[in-house]
N, C-alpha and C positions, 0 to 999 in steps of 0.2 A: 204089679198092676199100676202102681203110682210112679210116674216119672219124676215129679217134683212135688214139693209141698205147696202146690198151687192149685186151687180148685178149678181153674180154667183148663189146665193142661193135663187132665187125667184120662186114662183109657177106660174102655168099658162102656156101660150103658146107664141111662137114666130113663125111668118109666115116665112118660109124659103124654097126657091126654089120651090114654088108652093103648099106647104102644111103646116099645123100647126104641129109644133114640140114642145114637152114639153120643157119648159124653160131650164132645166138642160141638155137637150140633144142637144141643138143647138150649134154644134161644127164645127170648121174648121180645116184643116190640118195646122201644124206648118210651112210648107213650102209654104203657100199661097203667091202669088205674092203681094197681097194687104198688107200683113203684112211686107214684106221685102222691097218693092219698092214703097209703098204708092199709088198703083193703086186702089184707093178706093174713092168712092163719097158717100155723105150722105145728108139727109135732116132732119130738125127738125120742127115739126108742133105742135100746141097746140090744145087740146081738151077742149071745153067749153060747159058745159051743154049737154054732150053726142054728140056734133058735132065737126068735125074737121075744124078748121078755115083756110080758103083759101087752102084747100087740092089740088085742081086742079093746082093752081099756084106752090105749092111745088113740085108736081109730074112733072110738066113741067120742073122745074129747075133741078130736079134729072136727067131727060133725057138729058137736055142740058149739064149738068156737065159730064155725062158719054160719050156723044159724043165728048166733048172737050178733054177728056182723051183718046179718041180713041177706045172706046168699045161700043158695042150695047147691050142694055138690052134685055133679051129674052122674055119679056112680053110687052103688050101694056100699054099705060097710063091708060086705063079703067080697065085693070086687076089689076094694082097696086092700083088704087083708090078703087076698090071693096074689095081688100084684106085688105086695111087699115080700111075700114068701118066695115068689118066682124071681124077684130081683136079687135077693141075697144069694140065691143059688147061682144065678147067672153071673154075679160078680164074685162068687166064691168067697163070701164073707163068713168067716168062722167066728171071729170076735170083732165087733165093730159097732158102728152107729148108723141109724136109719132116720132119714128126714123126709116124711110126707108133708106136702104143703099145697095150698090152694090160694088163688088170687083172681081178682077181676082183671079182665083184658083191656084192650085199647080202643074199643068202639066208641067210647065217649070220653071227653076230656073236660070234666067239670066235677064239682062236689057231688052232684047227683050222678049215679051210674047204674040206674035200674036196668038198662038194656045191654050191659056188658056180658061177654062170654065168661063163664067161670072155668078156669083152667086148674088142673090138678097134676102134680108131678111128685115123684118119689126118687130120692137119691140115697145111696149107701156107700160107706167107705170103711176101711179097716181102722180100728181104734182100740187101744188097750187101756189107756188111762188119760183123763183130762189134764191132771197135774202130773208132774214127773214123780218117780217112785219115792224120792227123798221127801218131797213135800207131802205126798200121800201118806207116808208113814209118820212123819214128824209134825205135820200140821202146816197150814197156810196162814198168811198174815192178811188181816183185813184193816182197812181204814173206814171211817164213817163218812159216807157220801153227803154232799150238800143237797143232792136231789132226793125228793121224797115220793113215796108211793101215793098216788092219788086215791081219793075215796071212790067207792063203787058207784056213787051217784054222778061222778064226772067222767068215768071211763069204764069200758067193759072188762073189768079187772079179773073176772073168772074165765075169760077167753084167753087162749094162747095166741094173741094177736101181735103182729109185727110192730105196730106203732107203740105198744107199751114198753118195748125194749130200747127205745131211743135213749132214755135216761140211764138205762143199764150200761149201754156202750159208753156214754159220757162218764159215768161213775167209774167203770173199770179202767178206762184210759187214764183218768186222773189218778187212780190208785197205783197203776203200774208206773207212772211217771215218778211217783214218790217212793218206789221200791216195795210196794205191797203187791199181793197177788190178786186181790179182789176187794170189793167194797161191801160194807154193811149198809143196808138201806133202811131208813126209818119210814113210818107211815105219815100221813097227813097231820096226825096229832102228836107226832114225836115218839110214838112207841116203836119198838123193834119190829121190822117186817120180815126181811129176808136178805140174801145177798143179791148180786146182779142176775143170777140165773139159778139159784138154788134156795131151798128152804133151810131154816136154821133151828137147831135144838141146843139146849144146854142141860147139864146135869148138876143138881144141887142136893147133897145128902142122899145120893143114890136114887133120887127121883128125876124123871125126865120131863122137861118143860119145852113147850114150843108155842109161838104166837098163834092166835086165832087167825085162820086164813080167810079174812073178810075182804081184804083189798089186794090180795095177791093169790096166785094159784095154789090150790090145795094139791100139791104135787103127787103124782102116782108113787114115786119113791118115798115121799113123806108118809103117805098112807100105809105103804108097805112096812116102813120102819116102826110106825105106831103099832101096827098089828104084831110085828115080831117082838116088840118090847112087852106088850100085854101078854102075849103067848108065853113069854119067859119070865113072867112075874115082876116086870119092871113097871112101876106106877107111872102113868103118863098124865100130865096136866097141861091142858090148852088154856092159855090165859093171855091177858094183855101183859106184854113184857116191856119193862122199862130198861133204859140203858144201864141203870144201877143194878137191876136184877141180873142182867147179862154179865156185867163186869165183876159181879161177886160170885159167878158160877165156878164150879169145880172143873167142869169139862165143857167144851163147846164143839159142835161139829155141824157140817152142812150135809144136806141130802138132795139128790137130783139125779136125773137120768145120766147126765154126763159125769158129774162129780161122784156119783154113787154115795158112799159115806166118806166124807173127807174131814179129818180133824182140823180144828182151828187152834193155832199156837199163839196168836197175838191179835188183839184188836186195839188199834191206835198204839198207845204205849204199854198197855196191859198185856202180860204174857200168861199163857195157860199150859198145863200139862195135857198130854194125851192120856186119858184115864182109863180105868178098868171097864166102865160101862160102855164107853165108846168102842173099845177094843172088842168087847163081847158082841155088840151090835154089828160091827164090821164082820165078825166071824159068822154070825147068824145070817147076815145078808149074803155073804160069799157062799155059804152052804146052800142057800135058797137058789141063787142064780146058777150055781154049778149043776143043779138038778135039771 
């Protein structure tokens, strides 16, 4: 289906404003408010064995994010869920990624955009792993970003909103230029927050720790991993995590829709092993999604 690894030149269809549009014809106006002022929300879900993992949870969060940004989606949650299901079948996606998103249109060009049309689109493509197999098995390298997650009083941090990811792009680009795979992001007070697109966990003396999700997304995969850990008698502690806490950990891993559960082998100069608890959770998660 894919001619090149170029998201402009793919074949097939994108669901856009209630109908299937040829991939190459799915266009927006250059003066769309979502492009200029970041009034755009999105979701990312995985498809395993032809089924969308936790689709309803993702769609509910899409609606929550749009409401947080002050606009109402012109479709019901059921309509979006049905469109997602139809699209993956139409695109013949067995294992892949799903991207529903919504944005303000081009009727107004100003900070205020009360009378813009709200557009919704859904795209999907084949995807097996975010990182290559070697990194997925042996762990990825993070550096600490100079950018910090803002407090919830200054940004809609619980929404999956496009504007919040600008510092993530800057951080990841800087990391890649230095030979790292991703960046560790601290929060506004200097506590550990997450990576550029995934939540972070660490293991210490067989207990699982993760930062309190107060200024970043409480990810759907994050919640799934916490559930799996508790179900399998692994104690989970949510707390303020310092850099010292993290660097003294026995094991570290990331969780997210794209990264699934990915071990961390290095943060800045400190190296880590891929440990037993991480491997167990990867196994539990794999068994869950294979169902």
